[in-house]
VOGU-3710 file (C-alpha; in Angstrom, 3 decimals, decimal comma):
1> mascggtihn> -14,259/33,505/2,870  -13,079/30,355/4,650  -10,347/31,877/6,831  -10,866/32,132/10,565  -11,790/35,797/10,877  -11,016/39,010/9,022  -12,487/42,320/7,878  -14,473/42,761/4,661  -14,550/46,366/3,436  -17,167/47,724/0,972
11> atlgrivspe> -19,029/44,445/1,198  -21,616/43,753/-1,497  -22,290/40,008/-1,687  -20,465/37,010/-0,253  -20,307/34,173/2,248  -18,653/33,370/5,571  -17,872/29,668/6,102  -16,235/27,799/8,949  -12,587/26,686/8,586  -11,874/23,211/7,269
21> pggavgpnlt> -11,709/20,586/10,072  -8,207/19,596/11,103  -6,684/22,751/9,623  -3,971/24,968/11,029  -6,376/26,612/13,474  -6,653/23,388/15,474  -9,671/21,997/17,352  -10,000/25,065/19,628  -10,718/28,215/17,668  -12,048/31,745/17,969
31> crwvieaaeg> -12,977/33,388/14,674  -14,151/37,011/14,346  -15,374/38,629/11,130  -16,235/42,296/10,545  -18,438/43,013/7,504  -18,559/46,682/6,443  -20,886/47,955/3,709  -20,587/51,284/1,909  -22,046/54,453/3,424  -25,860/54,535/3,270
41> rrlhlhferv> -26,234/50,757/2,982  -27,265/48,039/5,366  -26,488/44,308/5,496  -28,694/41,245/5,319  -27,275/37,994/6,751  -28,850/34,744/5,538  -28,209/31,469/7,466  -27,611/28,960/4,701  -26,207/26,158/6,837  -25,568/25,950/10,570
51> sldedndrlm> -24,483/22,811/12,448  -23,047/23,558/15,890  -22,189/21,444/18,901  -24,584/22,644/21,583  -22,052/22,131/24,377  -18,850/23,350/22,749  -19,759/25,755/19,909  -21,230/29,264/20,031  -22,143/31,790/17,308  -22,906/35,470/18,034
61> vrsggsplsp> -23,848/38,276/15,615  -23,710/41,968/16,599  -25,222/44,942/14,730  -22,140/47,080/14,480  -18,432/46,778/13,899  -17,078/46,105/17,410  -17,343/43,400/20,093  -19,319/45,921/22,173  -22,073/46,374/19,579  -25,563/45,106/20,526
71> viydsdmddv> -26,138/41,354/20,074  -28,860/40,504/17,555  -28,255/36,721/17,586  -26,767/34,263/20,137  -26,849/30,526/19,342  -26,923/29,681/23,052  -30,288/31,448/23,411  -31,851/31,926/19,968  -33,116/29,634/17,229  -31,747/30,000/13,738
81> perglisdaq> -33,690/32,912/12,171  -35,505/31,768/9,057  -35,718/35,330/7,655  -32,072/36,018/8,444  -30,732/39,128/10,170  -30,704/42,785/9,063  -28,186/45,204/10,524  -29,256/48,549/11,948  -26,060/50,131/10,681  -23,615/49,519/7,864
91> slyvellset> -21,602/46,848/9,755  -21,994/43,367/11,269  -19,705/41,703/13,815  -19,711/37,870/13,657  -17,945/35,758/16,309  -17,544/31,947/16,288  -16,199/30,056/19,335  -15,396/26,326/19,328  -13,756/24,236/22,072  -12,903/20,710/20,920
101> panplllslr> -16,339/19,859/19,541  -17,449/16,245/19,618  -19,207/16,686/16,275  -18,113/18,328/13,015  -18,534/22,093/12,830  -20,388/23,470/9,818  -21,244/27,115/9,140  -22,268/28,981/5,975  -23,614/32,571/6,189  -24,555/34,579/3,082
111> feafeedrcf> -24,320/38,368/3,377  -25,644/41,059/0,999  -25,499/44,854/1,113  -28,584/46,793/-0,001  -29,806/50,400/-0,181  -31,745/51,668/2,811  -34,701/52,778/0,608  -35,391/49,335/-0,841  -35,597/45,649/0,180  -32,651/43,276/0,077
121> apflahgnvt> -32,392/40,872/-2,839  -34,099/37,612/-1,832  -32,108/34,392/-2,125  -33,267/30,802/-2,498  -30,731/28,014/-2,270  -31,453/25,168/-4,721  -34,115/27,293/-6,384  -34,868/30,297/-8,578  -36,210/33,788/-7,830  -38,106/35,895/-10,358
131> ttdpeyrpga> -39,108/39,498/-9,619  -41,152/42,331/-11,054  -38,465/44,879/-10,076  -34,760/43,972/-10,132  -34,113/46,993/-7,846  -36,482/45,572/-5,231  -38,155/48,892/-4,492  -41,377/48,953/-2,482  -44,142/47,191/-4,416  -41,794/44,641/-6,019
141> latfsclpgy> -42,892/40,980/-6,054  -40,493/38,025/-5,753  -41,665/34,559/-6,837  -39,850/31,350/-5,797  -39,488/27,919/-7,379  -37,251/24,951/-6,512  -34,948/22,877/-8,639  -35,891/19,246/-9,395  -35,591/17,085/-6,296  -36,525/19,947/-3,966
151> aleppgppna> -39,806/21,206/-2,587  -40,746/24,613/-1,203  -41,147/24,858/2,520  -43,558/26,028/3,581  -45,366/24,648/0,535  -47,206/27,181/-1,637  -49,297/28,907/-2,562  -48,455/31,583/-1,917  -44,936/31,206/-3,257  -44,245/34,929/-3,528
161> iecvdpteph> -43,402/37,853/-1,206  -43,795/41,647/-1,620  -41,539/44,560/-0,669  -43,692/46,902/1,462  -43,483/50,124/3,560  -41,758/52,922/1,596  -40,572/54,559/4,837  -38,779/51,442/6,004  -38,824/48,921/3,176  -39,000/45,227/4,081
171> wndtepacka> -40,493/41,994/2,769  -43,950/41,103/3,988  -43,009/37,460/4,582  -39,989/35,258/5,032  -38,169/33,711/2,127  -39,162/30,075/1,649  -36,593/27,291/1,554  -36,043/24,545/-0,944  -35,600/21,314/0,931  -34,691/18,017/-0,567
181> mcggelsepa> -37,516/15,535/-0,886  -37,574/11,999/0,486  -37,186/10,106/-2,759  -38,362/10,805/-6,263  -37,770/10,069/-9,928  -35,067/12,011/-11,792  -34,725/11,796/-15,575  -32,542/14,798/-16,426  -29,155/14,348/-18,145  -27,529/15,772/-15,019
191> gvvlspdwpq> -28,666/16,625/-11,528  -28,182/16,098/-7,830  -29,605/13,754/-5,206  -29,776/15,234/-1,716  -30,592/13,736/1,635  -34,086/14,587/2,940  -34,492/18,154/4,268  -31,108/19,213/2,906  -29,474/21,592/3,741  -30,716/20,636/7,208
201> syspgqdcvw> -29,916/17,242/8,693  -32,321/14,493/7,736  -34,631/13,134/10,409  -34,617/9,589/11,838  -37,251/7,083/10,808  -37,048/7,626/7,041  -36,865/5,190/4,142  -36,410/7,122/0,899  -35,852/5,780/-2,620  -34,681/7,776/-5,650
211> gvhvqeekri> -34,659/6,556/-9,226  -32,261/8,111/-11,732  -32,894/7,472/-15,433  -30,967/8,657/-18,485  -31,087/7,838/-22,193  -31,061/4,156/-23,085  -27,679/4,278/-24,831  -26,084/6,075/-21,873  -25,022/5,166/-18,378  -24,733/7,171/-15,139
221> llqveilnvr> -21,644/8,613/-13,486  -22,304/9,345/-9,799  -19,999/11,725/-7,924  -20,158/11,565/-4,114  -19,514/15,151/-2,995  -20,685/15,009/0,636  -21,543/11,885/2,588  -22,014/11,753/6,338  -24,882/9,581/7,531  -25,649/8,578/11,086
231> egdmltlfdg> -24,266/5,448/12,657  -26,755/2,692/11,976  -28,119/4,338/8,815  -27,346/2,950/5,376  -27,213/4,477/1,903  -27,453/1,744/-0,747  -26,833/2,222/-4,479  -28,417/-0,299/-6,870  -27,098/-0,789/-10,403  -30,469/-0,808/-12,123
241> dgpsarvlaq> -34,125/0,153/-11,829  -35,382/-0,636/-8,323  -33,978/-2,094/-5,081  -34,003/-5,590/-6,591  -31,078/-4,716/-8,873  -27,465/-5,615/-8,154  -25,941/-3,697/-5,240  -23,349/-1,270/-6,556  -22,246/0,068/-3,161  -23,357/0,372/0,447
251> lrgpqprrrl> -22,194/3,514/2,242  -22,410/4,499/5,891  -20,777/7,002/8,227  -18,480/9,721/6,914  -16,933/8,908/3,536  -14,399/10,682/1,303  -15,243/11,777/-2,206  -15,553/8,960/-4,700  -16,972/8,131/-8,130  -19,304/5,294/-9,085
261> lssgpdltlq> -20,402/4,200/-12,540  -23,551/2,288/-13,428  -23,529/-0,388/-16,086  -26,762/0,847/-17,685  -29,131/3,829/-17,932  -30,807/3,273/-14,537  -29,614/3,805/-10,981  -31,527/3,470/-7,699  -30,577/5,058/-4,367  -32,084/4,217/-0,982
271> iqappgppnp> -31,454/5,780/2,436  -32,680/3,790/5,438  -32,725/5,625/8,776  -34,295/3,648/11,640  -36,430/5,555/14,155  -34,635/7,030/17,127  -33,799/10,275/18,867  -31,970/12,802/16,682  -28,283/13,336/17,306  -27,467/17,046/16,900
281> glgqgfvlhf> -24,459/17,770/14,760  -24,367/14,356/13,172  -26,209/13,041/10,175  -25,508/15,989/7,937  -26,727/13,933/5,005  -25,360/13,617/1,507  -24,937/15,419/-1,790  -24,623/13,154/-4,834  -24,184/14,643/-8,313  -25,027/12,545/-11,349
291> kevprndtcp> -24,711/12,915/-15,107  -25,132/10,726/-18,134  -21,999/9,548/-19,928  -21,441/7,498/-23,090  -22,201/3,839/-22,600  -19,542/1,295/-23,493  -18,313/-2,038/-22,239  -14,682/-1,209/-21,578  -12,727/0,272/-18,713  -10,859/3,552/-19,225
301> elpppewgwr> -7,553/3,295/-21,051  -4,514/3,382/-18,743  -1,086/4,416/-20,041  1,985/2,310/-19,250  4,061/3,559/-16,329  7,196/5,581/-16,918  10,229/3,271/-16,716  7,988/0,245/-17,116  5,361/-1,482/-19,212  2,047/-3,284/-18,910
311> tashgdlirg> 0,444/-6,286/-20,592  -3,292/-6,923/-21,001  -5,110/-10,245/-21,031  -7,460/-8,897/-23,744  -7,009/-6,507/-26,611  -10,102/-4,536/-25,552  -10,372/-3,517/-21,909  -13,646/-5,366/-21,338  -14,955/-6,569/-17,981  -12,577/-9,101/-16,472
321> tvltyqcepg> -9,520/-7,835/-18,347  -6,360/-8,122/-16,259  -3,490/-5,662/-16,615  -0,070/-6,790/-15,386  2,563/-4,142/-14,668  6,355/-4,533/-14,635  9,285/-2,155/-14,266  12,583/-1,885/-16,069  15,721/-3,172/-14,318  16,731/-0,871/-11,510
331> yellgsdilt> 13,144/0,185/-10,758  10,552/-1,196/-8,381  6,773/-1,125/-8,646  4,810/1,062/-6,236  1,224/-0,137/-5,995  -0,614/-3,187/-7,206  1,038/-5,083/-10,053  -2,316/-6,482/-11,207  -5,426/-4,430/-12,066  -8,780/-5,925/-13,019
341> cqwdlswsaa> -11,583/-4,308/-15,017  -14,561/-4,641/-12,670  -18,272/-5,052/-13,282  -18,906/-1,315/-13,049  -16,181/-0,734/-15,674  -13,787/0,752/-13,162  -10,315/-0,534/-12,351  -9,775/-2,460/-9,115  -6,972/-0,102/-8,027  -5,078/2,980/-9,078
351> ppacqkimtc> -2,370/2,364/-11,698  1,057/1,742/-10,128  4,270/3,665/-10,747  7,897/2,624/-11,242  10,376/4,125/-8,808  14,132/3,829/-9,051  15,537/1,321/-6,572  17,929/2,981/-4,166  18,711/-0,004/-1,938  20,849/-3,111/-2,277
361> adpgeiangh> 19,518/-6,590/-1,694  20,246/-8,123/1,692  23,689/-9,753/1,282  22,856/-12,353/3,929  24,604/-13,743/6,978  27,755/-15,900/6,876  28,286/-19,293/8,483  30,547/-19,293/11,553  30,510/-15,500/11,666  28,354/-12,412/12,095
371> rtasdagfpv> 27,799/-9,032/10,474  27,152/-5,401/11,424  25,108/-3,152/9,071  25,171/0,640/9,124  21,522/0,720/7,958  18,985/-2,100/8,137  17,431/-1,082/4,811  20,771/-1,246/2,923  20,395/2,079/1,060  23,020/3,335/-1,357
381> gshvqyrclp> 26,140/4,285/0,611  25,504/1,923/3,529  28,122/-0,563/4,760  28,107/-4,143/6,039  31,045/-5,336/8,194  31,736/-9,094/8,514  33,652/-10,878/11,318  34,372/-14,546/12,006  34,039/-16,603/15,164  37,192/-17,703/17,048
391> gyslegaaml> 38,998/-20,470/15,193  37,951/-19,136/11,792  39,600/-16,705/9,421  37,858/-14,388/6,926  38,331/-15,093/3,242  37,276/-12,094/1,144  36,468/-8,433/1,777  35,606/-7,642/5,389  33,438/-4,631/4,416  30,897/-4,338/1,609
401> tcysrdtgtp> 29,517/-0,998/0,365  26,229/-0,468/-1,500  26,747/1,748/-4,535  24,386/3,025/-7,228  24,582/2,247/-10,942  23,259/4,160/-13,925  21,526/1,037/-15,188  20,252/-1,783/-13,053  19,801/-2,029/-9,336  22,390/-0,885/-6,784
411> kwsdrvpkca> 25,128/-3,416/-6,165  27,529/-4,408/-3,376  31,175/-3,551/-3,831  32,317/-7,164/-3,443  31,122/-10,700/-2,903  30,104/-11,892/0,530  33,179/-13,308/2,313  33,465/-16,731/3,964  34,701/-17,868/7,362  37,185/-20,732/6,877
421> lkyepclnpg> 38,779/-22,873/9,595  42,244/-21,838/10,683  43,276/-25,533/10,954  42,756/-28,530/8,694  40,275/-31,100/9,997  41,225/-34,624/11,127  40,308/-37,503/8,852  38,214/-40,345/10,182  40,711/-42,979/11,447  38,387/-45,829/10,519
431> vpengyqtly> 36,241/-48,332/12,380  38,033/-51,116/14,351  37,311/-54,697/13,314  34,501/-56,130/15,436  33,676/-52,625/16,697  31,979/-49,333/15,810  32,195/-45,590/16,501  29,730/-42,785/17,250  29,121/-39,698/15,087  30,596/-41,280/11,997
441> khhyqagesl> 31,694/-38,699/9,420  34,636/-38,142/7,087  36,134/-35,057/8,746  36,317/-33,839/12,330  37,109/-30,253/13,219  39,696/-29,306/15,772  38,341/-29,944/19,256  35,839/-32,624/18,221  36,033/-36,071/19,875  35,301/-39,575/18,640
451> rffcyegfel> 34,263/-42,582/20,803  34,745/-46,274/19,994  32,885/-49,405/21,129  33,319/-53,171/20,594  30,710/-55,773/19,831  29,731/-58,378/22,451  32,453/-60,963/23,028  35,254/-58,507/22,288  37,133/-56,148/24,534  38,502/-52,705/23,597
461> igevtitcvp> 42,268/-52,328/23,661  43,369/-48,657/23,619  41,687/-45,273/24,164  37,898/-45,215/24,208  37,825/-41,515/23,210  40,236/-39,664/20,951  40,205/-35,904/20,205  41,217/-33,902/17,136  44,053/-31,561/18,166  44,521/-28,432/15,976
471> ghpsqwtsqp> 47,722/-28,210/14,037  49,229/-28,168/10,579  47,858/-30,707/9,932  45,535/-31,496/12,843  46,058/-34,895/14,518  44,240/-37,297/16,823  45,398/-37,565/20,431  46,108/-41,305/19,938  45,689/-44,190/17,543  42,226/-45,746/17,321
481> plckvayeel> 41,739/-48,771/19,645  41,385/-52,468/18,712  38,662/-54,982/19,488  40,083/-58,427/20,558  38,445/-61,623/21,718  37,650/-61,637/25,417  40,086/-64,442/26,851  38,192/-65,183/30,029  35,155/-66,220/28,034  37,314/-68,398/25,717
491> ldnrklevtq> 38,893/-70,149/28,756  35,497/-70,944/30,162  34,530/-72,643/26,876  37,718/-74,855/26,870  37,081/-76,021/30,422  33,634/-77,080/29,387  35,068/-79,253/26,526  37,615/-81,020/28,825  34,954/-81,848/31,315  32,853/-83,502/28,650
501> ttdpsrqleg> 35,837/-85,658/27,393  36,818/-87,158/30,839  33,300/-88,093/31,787  33,330/-91,955/32,853  29,986/-92,548/31,318  31,294/-91,360/27,978  34,415/-93,695/28,298  32,187/-96,668/28,905  30,247/-95,997/25,850  33,469/-95,913/23,759
511> gnlalaillp> 34,716/-99,319/25,072  31,482/-101,007/24,287  31,648/-99,687/20,775  35,208/-101,091/20,200  34,249/-104,511/21,573  31,247/-104,655/19,280  33,522/-104,114/16,272  36,575/-106,316/17,108  34,744/-109,461/18,268  33,025/-110,278/14,949
521> lglvivlgsg> 36,223/-109,460/13,067  38,225/-111,994/15,092  35,693/-114,711/14,469  35,877/-114,152/10,704  39,702/-114,422/10,743  39,672/-117,689/12,704  37,122/-119,314/10,424  39,001/-118,286/7,313  42,310/-119,672/8,591  40,688/-123,040/9,349
531> vyiyytklqg> 39,258/-123,426/5,897  42,590/-122,591/4,319  44,517/-125,149/6,362  41,982/-127,802/5,535  42,394/-127,536/1,835  46,160/-127,036/1,667  47,469/-129,478/4,199  44,950/-132,265/4,203  44,087/-132,519/0,497  47,260/-131,060/-1,116
541> kslfgfsgsh> 45,398/-128,485/-3,165  45,657/-124,814/-3,355  42,396/-123,096/-2,560  42,938/-120,310/-5,043  44,768/-122,207/-7,854  47,775/-119,922/-8,059  50,236/-122,850/-8,810  50,407/-124,869/-12,043  51,202/-124,347/-15,653  49,077/-122,129/-17,824
551> syspitvesd> 49,483/-121,686/-21,539  49,066/-118,257/-23,181  48,815/-117,588/-26,896  51,792/-115,651/-28,015  51,139/-112,063/-29,044  53,676/-110,730/-31,422  53,953/-106,971/-31,628  56,615/-104,937/-33,332  58,211/-102,589/-30,952  60,700/-99,872/-31,087
561> fsnplyeagd> 61,817/-100,597/-27,572  65,288/-102,197/-27,351  64,767/-103,601/-23,883  64,221/-107,372/-24,377  62,528/-107,627/-21,121  59,469/-105,802/-22,514  59,349/-107,442/-25,916  55,893/-108,759/-26,449  56,961/-111,678/-28,745  58,674/-113,568/-25,861
571> treyevsi> 56,483/-116,153/-24,114  57,136/-116,813/-20,470  55,565/-118,817/-17,690  55,245/-117,773/-14,038  54,403/-119,792/-11,017  53,042/-118,176/-7,956  52,663/-120,097/-4,764  51,337/-118,982/-1,445
//
């Protein structure tokens, strides 16, 4: 019985074990058991497993049925009795005290009722008992042998005990124990690998290697039942024959139950415990069950999830196969969406499940506004309230509600609203000629300002800064300015030109130039006049021969013109004199 205390009436055969750690009894516990056999019988108590914290745990056994009965065992003063305890009466009182132990508590006591005129039935954990008398009367012999992987301690021979003394029957020697060996070779279809000295804690300074071998066409399934090795110790599993094979797993400290699968018919286990002082209560050891299973090269078949499906990268689930999981609309995947068939033909993770989605997607924030959510996770039935900043008005539903649908994911009751300006923006008034503006854009919201500047040589006429005033429509506070030529600078340039024109040195240069032109011209005129007078007055001849009669051949041309003056058939003479 694993409960913390109780009374067992008409006891025949059974066990008392300590409560599970972390159970309802809590770290501090007081457990009391009363074991009562039938009239005329006594009880034998065998200590199968005891691991107590020396400072915080205490176990007491009394020969009788009350807390006042005489003490026949006290863990604070006595060693664990190898032969067990025999009651003087028909009852035993067992009391276990524990006060926040630093180490795990472990207790397993086997009790058996027997007749007063015979010996109790011997028991051998991890072994077998054969006897010459199943009633175990005086003169009976009991012979012991251990299961594979165990050895008798103390080692035989003799490996048998005898029931003696008819007046007060008892065994002439203690029952031996089957303790796990440090290493060995196991070739059975199924078996167990135990830490050295199991069920006692293994000792420091050990390096033990076990080899497990099954049929060639099989492989090995290893089930880790108990694993609690000391800090600094290491249990290594090799996927093959010998420590040179591929490492399948390395385990240390306390570990939960797990399963490992070899890729072939051989498996090697090695425990390495460096030398050092023993640590009571820790290093309980390990219990590893193994069995041969059919050998194949595929991982176990996995069904598709409910409300979803899976796809495989290969038709056969061989090593390296990847399974991809997806869910139907309205469901979300819990767990890994990708599983890989590993080297040891196990899946990289547990298969996922599809769970109905009961939340809406985050609707998001809104520009120029804010929101208030009734629940940050947006579950079905939650609300989101939207509000706009001053100067903006809400367009759309102010409150959205998350509601469920029979098909598909939950949905919001309406679209997310928008925050629109209460006033129309001002249009850009344009850039002045020979100037520029800052923050150039097409539209300016109410309250925004715009500054103007002129290029060098121009001055700004008007307001440097104008502001967009809200309205229907919004307007600028004034017209944009102009950029005109700076007059003071222009006047300075004109003064410079006048000064250059009235410079005496420049006037002198102009007079010299005129004299250089007119003087040669006058000389030419005088000479020409003299030559002309000479020829006309003194010799009576014209220099150019413009006077005198000249004869022309008549040219007769028919003409439609009626003006006789232009008739070509008329011959005329002209005299020109100068």
